[in-house]
C-alpha positions in Angstrom: 0.0 0.0 0.0 1.3 3.5 -0.8 0.0 6.9 0.1 1.1 10.5 -0.4 1.2 11.4 3.2 1.5 9.6 6.6 -2.0 10.8 7.6 -3.5 9.2 4.5 -1.6 6.0 5.1 -2.8 5.8 8.7 -6.4 6.4 7.6 -6.2 3.7 5.0 -4.6 1.2 7.4 -7.3 1.9 10.0 -10.1 1.2 7.4 -8.4 -2.0 6.1 -8.0 -3.2 9.7 -11.7 -2.7 10.5 -12.5 -4.8 7.3 -10.0 -7.5 8.3 -8.0 -6.9 5.1 -4.4 -8.0 5.5 -1.6 -5.6 4.5 2.0 -6.8 4.0 3.9 -3.7 3.0 3.3 0.1 3.3 5.2 3.1 2.0 4.8 6.9 1.7 5.6 8.4 -1.6 5.7 7.2 -5.3 5.4 3.6 -6.3 8.8 2.2 -7.3 10.0 -0.9 -9.1 10.9 -2.4 -5.7 7.3 -1.8 -4.5 5.9 -3.7 -7.5 8.4 -6.5 -7.0 7.3 -6.9 -3.4 3.7 -7.2 -4.5 4.6 -9.7 -7.2 6.2 -12.1 -4.7 2.8 -13.5 -3.9 2.6 -14.7 -7.6 6.2 -15.8 -8.0 6.6 -18.0 -5.0 8.8 -21.1 -5.7 6.2 -23.5 -4.3 2.9 -23.4 -6.3 0.8 -23.9 -3.1 2.3 -20.7 -1.7 1.2 -18.6 -4.7 -1.7 -16.3 -3.7 -2.9 -14.1 -6.5 -5.4 -12.4 -4.2 -2.4 -11.0 -2.2 -0.6 -9.6 -5.3 -2.5 -6.3 -5.3 -1.4 -2.8 -4.6 -3.6 -0.1 -3.1 -2.2 3.4 -3.8 -3.7 6.7 -2.9 -2.7 10.0 -4.5 0.8 8.9 -5.5 2.7 8.8 -8.8 4.1 5.6 -10.3 7.7 5.9 -11.2 8.6 5.2 -14.9 10.7 2.2 -14.0 7.9 0.6 -12.0 
């Protein structure tokens, strides 16, 4: 999950927690190639039974996506 400010990030985390939606990684600022790679790990696990496409999603709020992402 990425947000433009810490306050936005906290608000999103609070909402997701109330809905019991798991979050594995958070950042403030633009979406980088590293951020996308971390999200893709759920699809690229070595063991097929560990691959979870439902967890390979990024929620971003009011941020830019860098060109190399």
